[in-house]
VEXDREN-2710 file (C-alpha; in Angstrom, 1 decimal):
% VEXDREN-2710
k/r/px/py/pz
1/UNK/0.0/0.0/0.1
2/UNK/1.4/3.4/-1.0
3/UNK/1.5/6.6/0.9
4/UNK/-1.8/8.3/1.7
5/UNK/-2.6/11.2/-0.5
6/UNK/-3.6/14.8/0.5
7/UNK/-5.2/17.3/-1.9
8/UNK/-4.6/20.8/-0.7
9/UNK/-7.0/23.4/-2.3
10/UNK/-6.5/27.2/-1.9
11/UNK/-7.1/30.3/-4.0
12/UNK/-4.0/30.2/-5.8
13/UNK/-0.4/28.7/-5.4
14/UNK/1.0/30.1/-2.2
15/UNK/2.9/33.3/-2.7
16/UNK/4.4/32.8/0.7
17/UNK/6.7/35.9/0.7
18/UNK/3.6/38.2/-0.1
19/UNK/0.9/37.4/2.4
20/UNK/0.7/35.5/5.7
21/UNK/-2.2/33.4/4.6
22/UNK/0.1/32.0/1.7
23/UNK/2.9/31.5/4.2
24/UNK/0.6/29.3/6.3
25/UNK/-0.5/27.2/3.4
26/UNK/3.0/26.8/2.2
27/UNK/4.3/25.6/5.5
28/UNK/1.4/23.1/6.0
29/UNK/2.4/21.8/2.6
30/UNK/5.9/21.2/3.8
31/UNK/4.7/19.5/7.0
32/UNK/2.4/17.1/5.1
33/UNK/5.4/16.2/2.9
34/UNK/7.6/15.6/6.0
35/UNK/5.0/13.5/7.8
36/UNK/5.0/11.1/4.8
37/UNK/2.1/12.0/2.5
38/UNK/2.0/12.4/-1.2
39/UNK/0.7/15.9/-1.7
40/UNK/-1.2/17.3/-4.6
41/UNK/-2.0/21.1/-4.7
42/UNK/-5.0/22.8/-6.6
43/UNK/-5.1/26.6/-7.0
44/UNK/-8.6/27.7/-7.8
45/UNK/-7.4/30.2/-10.3
46/UNK/-5.6/27.3/-12.2
47/UNK/-2.6/29.6/-12.7
48/UNK/1.0/28.7/-13.1
49/UNK/2.4/31.1/-10.5
50/UNK/6.2/31.3/-10.9
51/UNK/8.6/30.9/-9.3
52/UNK/6.3/29.4/-6.7
53/UNK/4.7/26.6/-8.8
54/UNK/8.2/25.2/-9.8
55/UNK/9.3/25.4/-6.3
56/UNK/6.4/23.1/-5.1
57/UNK/7.1/20.7/-7.9
58/UNK/10.7/20.6/-6.8
59/UNK/9.6/19.6/-3.3
60/UNK/7.6/16.8/-4.9
61/UNK/4.2/18.3/-4.9
62/UNK/2.0/17.9/-8.0
63/UNK/0.3/21.3/-8.9
64/UNK/-2.9/21.0/-10.9
65/UNK/-3.0/24.0/-13.2
66/UNK/-3.6/25.1/-16.7
67/UNK/-6.7/24.8/-18.9
68/UNK/-6.7/21.1/-19.1
69/UNK/-7.4/20.7/-15.4
70/UNK/-9.7/23.7/-15.2
71/UNK/-12.1/22.3/-17.7
72/UNK/-12.0/18.7/-16.2
73/UNK/-11.5/19.2/-12.6
74/UNK/-14.8/17.8/-11.6
75/UNK/-14.0/14.7/-13.5
76/UNK/-10.7/14.5/-12.1
77/UNK/-11.9/14.7/-8.5
78/UNK/-14.5/11.8/-9.2
79/UNK/-12.0/9.7/-10.9
80/UNK/-9.4/10.2/-8.1
81/UNK/-11.9/10.0/-5.3
82/UNK/-10.7/6.5/-4.3
83/UNK/-7.0/7.4/-4.1
84/UNK/-7.2/10.6/-2.2
85/UNK/-7.4/10.1/1.6
86/UNK/-8.0/13.8/2.6
87/UNK/-9.0/17.1/1.0
88/UNK/-7.8/20.1/2.9
89/UNK/-9.8/23.0/1.8
90/UNK/-8.7/26.4/2.5
91/UNK/-10.8/29.7/3.0
92/UNK/-14.6/30.1/2.9
93/UNK/-15.0/31.4/-0.6
94/UNK/-12.8/28.5/-2.1
95/UNK/-13.9/25.7/0.1
96/UNK/-17.7/26.4/-0.6
97/UNK/-17.0/25.8/-4.3
98/UNK/-15.7/22.3/-3.7
99/UNK/-17.0/20.7/-0.6
100/UNK/-20.4/19.7/-1.9
101/UNK/-19.0/18.1/-5.0
102/UNK/-16.3/16.2/-3.0
103/UNK/-18.9/14.9/-0.4
104/UNK/-21.5/14.0/-2.9
105/UNK/-19.3/12.2/-5.4
106/UNK/-16.2/10.8/-3.5
107/UNK/-15.2/9.1/-0.2
108/UNK/-12.6/11.7/0.5
109/UNK/-12.5/13.1/3.9
110/UNK/-12.8/16.9/4.0
111/UNK/-10.9/19.1/6.5
112/UNK/-11.5/22.9/6.3
113/UNK/-9.1/25.5/7.3
114/UNK/-10.8/29.0/7.6
115/UNK/-7.6/31.1/8.1
116/UNK/-9.7/33.5/10.1
117/UNK/-13.4/33.9/11.0
118/UNK/-14.5/36.4/8.3
119/UNK/-17.6/37.1/10.2
120/UNK/-15.8/38.0/13.3
121/UNK/-13.4/40.2/11.5
122/UNK/-16.0/42.1/9.6
123/UNK/-18.1/42.5/12.9
124/UNK/-15.1/44.0/14.5
125/UNK/-14.6/46.4/11.6
126/UNK/-18.3/47.3/11.7
127/UNK/-17.7/48.3/15.4
128/UNK/-15.2/50.9/14.3
129/UNK/-16.8/52.1/11.1
130/UNK/-20.4/51.7/11.7
131/UNK/-20.9/51.1/8.0
132/UNK/-24.1/49.0/7.4
133/UNK/-22.6/47.3/4.4
134/UNK/-19.9/45.8/6.5
135/UNK/-22.6/44.6/8.9
136/UNK/-24.3/42.9/6.1
137/UNK/-20.9/41.3/4.9
138/UNK/-20.4/39.9/8.5
139/UNK/-23.8/38.1/8.2
140/UNK/-23.1/36.7/4.8
141/UNK/-19.7/35.3/6.0
142/UNK/-21.3/33.9/9.1
143/UNK/-23.8/31.8/7.0
144/UNK/-21.2/30.7/4.7
145/UNK/-18.7/29.7/7.3
146/UNK/-21.2/27.8/9.7
147/UNK/-22.4/25.9/6.6
148/UNK/-18.9/24.7/5.8
149/UNK/-18.1/23.9/9.4
150/UNK/-21.3/21.7/9.6
151/UNK/-20.3/19.7/6.5
152/UNK/-16.6/19.2/7.1
153/UNK/-15.2/16.3/9.3
154/UNK/-13.3/18.7/11.3
155/UNK/-12.7/22.4/11.0
156/UNK/-9.4/24.4/11.9
157/UNK/-8.9/28.0/12.9
158/UNK/-5.6/29.6/14.2
159/UNK/-6.8/30.6/17.6
160/UNK/-8.7/29.5/20.6
161/UNK/-10.6/32.8/20.5
162/UNK/-12.2/31.7/17.3
163/UNK/-12.8/28.1/18.5
164/UNK/-14.6/29.5/21.6
165/UNK/-16.7/32.0/19.5
166/UNK/-17.9/29.2/17.2
167/UNK/-18.8/27.0/20.1
168/UNK/-20.8/29.8/21.8
169/UNK/-23.0/29.7/18.7
170/UNK/-23.0/26.0/17.9
171/UNK/-21.2/23.7/20.5
172/UNK/-21.7/20.6/18.1
173/UNK/-19.2/21.8/15.6
174/UNK/-15.9/19.8/15.5
175/UNK/-13.4/22.6/15.5
176/UNK/-9.8/22.8/16.7
177/UNK/-7.4/25.8/17.1
178/UNK/-4.2/25.0/15.4
179/UNK/-0.8/26.8/15.0
180/UNK/-1.0/29.3/12.0
181/UNK/2.8/28.9/11.3
182/UNK/5.1/25.9/11.6
183/UNK/8.8/25.9/11.5
184/UNK/11.1/23.1/11.0
185/UNK/14.3/25.4/11.3
186/UNK/15.0/28.2/13.8
187/UNK/17.2/31.2/13.7
188/UNK/20.7/30.9/15.2
189/UNK/22.4/34.1/13.9
190/UNK/20.2/36.9/15.5
191/UNK/21.9/40.3/16.1
192/UNK/21.4/40.8/19.9
193/UNK/23.3/44.0/20.2
194/UNK/20.2/46.1/19.8
195/UNK/22.3/49.5/20.2
196/UNK/23.5/48.7/16.6
197/UNK/19.9/48.4/15.4
198/UNK/17.8/51.4/14.2
199/UNK/14.2/51.9/13.2
200/UNK/10.7/50.8/13.8
201/UNK/9.3/48.1/11.4
202/UNK/5.8/47.1/10.2
203/UNK/5.4/44.2/8.0
204/UNK/1.8/43.4/6.3
205/UNK/0.2/43.0/3.0
206/UNK/-2.3/45.8/2.2
207/UNK/-4.7/43.6/0.4
208/UNK/-5.8/42.8/3.9
209/UNK/-7.7/46.0/5.2
210/UNK/-6.8/45.7/8.8
211/UNK/-3.0/46.2/7.7
212/UNK/-3.8/49.6/6.2
213/UNK/-5.8/50.8/9.0
214/UNK/-3.1/49.8/11.4
215/UNK/-0.4/51.8/9.6
216/UNK/-2.7/54.8/9.0
217/UNK/-3.5/54.9/12.7
218/UNK/0.0/54.5/13.7
219/UNK/1.2/57.3/11.4
220/UNK/-1.4/59.7/12.5
221/UNK/-1.9/59.0/16.3
222/UNK/1.1/57.3/17.6
223/UNK/4.3/57.9/15.6
224/UNK/4.1/61.7/16.1
225/UNK/3.9/61.2/19.8
226/UNK/7.0/59.0/19.6
227/UNK/8.9/61.5/17.7
228/UNK/7.8/64.3/20.2
229/UNK/8.9/62.3/23.2
230/UNK/12.2/61.4/21.8
231/UNK/13.1/64.8/20.6
232/UNK/12.1/66.2/24.0
233/UNK/14.6/63.9/25.4
234/UNK/17.4/64.9/23.0
235/UNK/17.1/61.7/21.1
236/UNK/16.9/61.4/17.4
237/UNK/13.6/59.6/16.6
238/UNK/13.8/56.4/14.6
239/UNK/12.3/56.0/11.2
240/UNK/9.1/54.1/10.8
241/UNK/9.7/51.5/7.9
242/UNK/6.6/49.9/6.3
243/UNK/6.9/46.8/4.4
244/UNK/4.1/44.9/2.5
245/UNK/2.8/44.0/-1.0
246/UNK/0.0/45.9/-2.7
247/UNK/0.5/49.4/-1.2
248/UNK/-2.3/51.6/-1.8
249/UNK/-1.9/55.3/-2.8
250/UNK/-3.1/56.4/0.7
251/UNK/-0.2/54.5/2.3
252/UNK/2.3/55.8/-0.2
253/UNK/1.3/59.2/0.6
254/UNK/2.3/58.9/4.2
255/UNK/6.0/59.2/3.0
256/UNK/6.8/62.9/3.0
257/UNK/10.2/64.7/3.2
258/UNK/11.4/64.9/6.7
259/UNK/8.7/63.0/8.4
260/UNK/10.5/59.8/9.2
261/UNK/8.1/57.6/7.4
262/UNK/9.7/55.1/4.8
263/UNK/7.1/53.1/2.7
264/UNK/9.1/50.3/1.2
265/UNK/6.2/48.2/-0.2
266/UNK/7.0/44.6/-1.3
267/UNK/10.5/43.3/-0.5
268/UNK/12.2/40.0/-1.2
269/UNK/12.6/37.4/1.6
270/UNK/16.2/38.3/1.8
271/UNK/15.6/42.1/2.3
272/UNK/12.9/41.3/4.8
273/UNK/15.3/39.2/6.9
274/UNK/17.7/41.9/6.7
275/UNK/15.3/44.4/8.1
276/UNK/14.3/42.1/10.9
277/UNK/17.9/41.8/11.8
278/UNK/18.6/45.6/11.8
279/UNK/15.4/47.4/13.0
280/UNK/15.2/47.8/16.7
281/UNK/11.5/47.4/17.4
282/UNK/8.6/45.8/15.4
283/UNK/5.3/47.5/15.8
284/UNK/1.8/45.8/15.0
285/UNK/-0.8/48.4/15.8
286/UNK/-3.9/46.5/14.7
287/UNK/-7.3/47.8/15.6
288/UNK/-9.4/45.0/14.3
289/UNK/-9.1/41.6/12.7
290/UNK/-9.6/38.0/13.7
291/UNK/-7.5/34.9/14.3
292/UNK/-3.7/34.5/15.0
293/UNK/-1.9/37.3/13.3
294/UNK/0.9/35.9/11.0
295/UNK/2.9/39.0/11.2
296/UNK/3.2/38.8/14.9
297/UNK/4.3/35.1/15.0
298/UNK/6.9/35.9/12.0
299/UNK/8.2/38.8/14.2
300/UNK/8.7/36.4/17.2
301/UNK/10.4/33.8/15.0
302/UNK/12.9/36.6/13.9
303/UNK/13.7/37.4/17.5
304/UNK/12.0/41.0/17.2
305/UNK/11.1/43.1/20.3
306/UNK/7.4/43.8/19.6
307/UNK/4.9/46.2/20.7
308/UNK/1.1/45.3/19.5
309/UNK/-2.4/45.7/20.5
310/UNK/-4.7/43.2/22.2
311/UNK/-6.0/42.4/18.7
312/UNK/-2.5/41.8/17.4
313/UNK/-1.8/39.4/20.5
314/UNK/-5.2/37.7/20.4
315/UNK/-5.1/34.0/20.3
316/UNK/-1.4/33.3/20.8
317/UNK/-0.9/31.2/23.8
318/UNK/1.0/33.0/26.7
319/UNK/2.4/35.5/24.2
320/UNK/2.3/38.3/26.7
321/UNK/5.6/36.8/27.9
322/UNK/7.5/37.7/24.9
323/UNK/5.9/41.1/23.6
324/UNK/4.3/44.3/25.0
325/UNK/0.7/45.1/24.6
326/UNK/-1.1/48.7/24.4
327/UNK/-4.3/49.6/23.0
328/UNK/-4.4/53.5/23.5
329/UNK/-2.3/55.7/21.3
330/UNK/-0.5/57.6/24.2
331/UNK/0.3/54.3/26.1
332/UNK/1.4/52.7/22.7
333/UNK/3.7/55.6/21.9
334/UNK/5.2/55.6/25.5
335/UNK/5.8/52.0/25.6
336/UNK/7.6/52.1/22.2
337/UNK/9.6/55.0/23.2
338/UNK/10.7/53.4/26.6
339/UNK/11.6/50.0/24.8
340/UNK/13.4/51.7/22.1
341/UNK/15.6/53.5/24.3
342/UNK/16.5/50.3/26.3
343/UNK/18.8/47.9/24.1
344/UNK/19.1/45.7/27.1
345/UNK/15.3/45.4/27.3
346/UNK/15.0/44.7/23.6
347/UNK/17.7/41.9/24.1
348/UNK/15.7/40.4/26.9
349/UNK/12.5/40.1/24.9
350/UNK/14.6/38.9/21.9
351/UNK/16.0/35.9/24.1
352/UNK/12.4/34.9/25.2
353/UNK/11.2/34.7/21.6
354/UNK/13.5/32.0/20.7
355/UNK/12.5/29.5/23.5
356/UNK/8.8/30.5/22.9
357/UNK/8.9/29.7/19.0
358/UNK/10.4/26.4/19.6
359/UNK/7.8/25.4/22.1
360/UNK/4.7/26.6/20.4
361/UNK/5.3/26.7/16.7
362/UNK/7.6/23.6/15.7
363/UNK/6.4/21.4/13.1
364/UNK/6.2/18.3/15.6
365/UNK/4.2/20.3/18.1
366/UNK/1.7/21.4/15.5
367/UNK/1.3/17.8/14.0
368/UNK/0.5/16.3/17.4
369/UNK/-2.7/18.4/17.4
370/UNK/-4.0/17.2/14.0
371/UNK/-2.3/13.9/13.3
372/UNK/-5.4/11.8/14.1
373/UNK/-7.6/13.9/11.9
374/UNK/-5.7/12.7/8.7
375/UNK/-6.4/9.2/9.3
376/UNK/-9.2/8.0/7.1
END
């Protein structure tokens, strides 16, 4: 008997250096391979996304793309239904296109990963904006998400906050909170002399509205306070460096001569690693969102001293041990200012991050939580 086969379905081949959701999918693909599965990947746009497609293929993953698969995908699923053990469906708008056909026409076990609870995120945005259209969107996603969860054998979300929110509404749903990121290698070369580091760093793709809101809020209400506090103390204020794909014109306009804001936009993995190694403090000023925030986990992995909000820290177990949390602009600015001026405080947080990431985000730790679900 050969190795069991997992079919992973997502919106497109994971562009893991451009958005957190893709990085999650990419890391789980690697984990399935390492745990002995044959892995096939279906991107719902059926596009050959290079260099990402070739990288998956070089890892040993068959990627189903091109017009030939697009026109025959339903036949392909039916014909291979006896061979595939598990269909791992990502995101509500993608999973809803495939789940009924798979359940009605095959014996494939369906596992659903939502990435975040869309209805919870939209509801929180409504609390800020009071936009009735956003409230309607929240109700729409709530219907879609609970329908999917009722059909899947088990559903995953990246935080216990989401798991508990689901069970408050329907305690019968089989849902688990799982690690959003999984790592099989860890940092061994972190620059721990923080006196040699400079700058505040934000990382996050701007196709995701909470990231744009976070940067605009920080630039308007928090960063000026930091500059004022440091100038009053006779200290040169740090630059605020913003990294992320799909930068909007509104974000680009934040960079003005002499204001200390640098909008870098999309950068390579190598340049991002360099920024993590040379910036002194990472800021994650999220005001709304749902689920574990990949940018926070990534910053922890990279040994960064972090200041975030309750939303940014949400759902990550015992994370208050390795970062600082503030929700009000003045308190956020004061904490960033104090931490930035304490290289020893930065080093202490950095050292905590590395033991934390090994304990909570290793591949083996993640697999223990879900291993039994993948048995047919």
